[in-house]
C-alpha positions, 0 to 999 in steps of 0.5 A: 500500500502506498503512503497517503499523500499529504498536500503541502501548504503551497503546491509546486509542480513536480519534475514530471507528473507521469502518465501519457501526456506528462511531457506537455503538462505545465502550470502556465499558458502562452507559447513555448516557441515561435512558429507560424501556422500554415494557411491554405487556399480555402476560406476556413482554416482548421488546426486540429487532431482527430480526438473526440473534440476535433472530430466534432468539427470535421464532421460538421464541415463535411455535413455542411459540404454534403448539403451543398454549402461550398463556402464550408470548404476547408483546409485541415492542418494537423496539430500534434499535441503530443509534441506540443504543437499547440503551444506555438506562437501561431496556434496560441494567437488563435486559441490562447487556451492551447487546445484543439480544435481552433478555426480561422475564418478568412472569408470576410475582410478581417479573419475571425478566430473561433476556439472551443469545439462547441463555439465552433459548432455554433459559429458554423451552424449560424454562418450557414444556417444549418443543424441548429434551429433558428429560434424557440424551444427547438433551438433551446433544446439543441443548446441544452444538449450541446452545453450538456456535452461541453460540461459533462465530457471532461469527466469522461475524458479528463476523469475516467479516460485519464485514470483508466487509460493514461495515468502512470498507475491504476488507482481504484478511487478515481477509477470508481469515481469517474466510472460511476459518473460516466455510466450515469451520463450514459444513462442520461442519454439512454433515457433521452434516446429511448424517446426520440431519434436524435438527442435534441428531438427528431432532427439531426443537430450540432448536439448530435455532432458534439455528443457522438464522438465521445459517447457514441465512441464509448458505446461502440468500444472505440474509447479507452478500450473500456467497453467491457469494463463499463458494460456499454451493451446495456445502453441499447438506445445509445448504441442504436443512435451511435450506429445510425450516425456512424453510417452517415457518409459525412461522418465517415469522411469527417472522422478520417480528417487529422487522424493519425492512429488506428486503421491506416486506411482511415487516416487523412492527416491533412485535408485540403480537398474533397479528393483527399478523403476518397 
């Protein structure tokens, strides 16, 4: 049994926190090095990686293109977060929080920076008038579930995923704590999707695009190799929804973008033209 940790009066960062991402953890913000970001030919420049948060945005962009919105053409540049690329001066200029994804809209007189995945989804939905009801109860419900995801997923990723898959040692208390919360959240979705086709109603919206890469990936056994551990087979309505969305052609395309892990045939590290996904 390890000695019980007694917090010091004043915390100071350890030489190494251990775990998968120890090399990029630090207690301050701002750039670590000077490096400009590349810029392609399209109005929208995306700087990202195919994590669940990154996949939200590439799915949205591919869905917009599938609807015929030519202005949604985009260049997707790979940001290798394990190497600290998100701390370059160019990236920090777009997102001072140094998290992917980050978007630069160059379609107007002045470039517009958009960061935080939920903010990007709302920005694109309003820009193109798609996947977000314009007003009333339907819009409020979509926003409810979008913000539910933004507030809930850190417990799944930074909580359960970290301690179950990435921490330097397996500790029962945090794994139990976050497994409990992850299953509670899956049950929230299970009850919602038992009553309707999509999360916010019977129309596919940015709420589904935000929630699917996290919770759809979980029930499909694609996150943290934790499907059996969490008994994801119990959530049959979530699995029905997850499989339906996974079969959408735009989702198939979008989840390939900025991907550098898994099946090589599903990896498109950078996307600059629709043909890159063929």
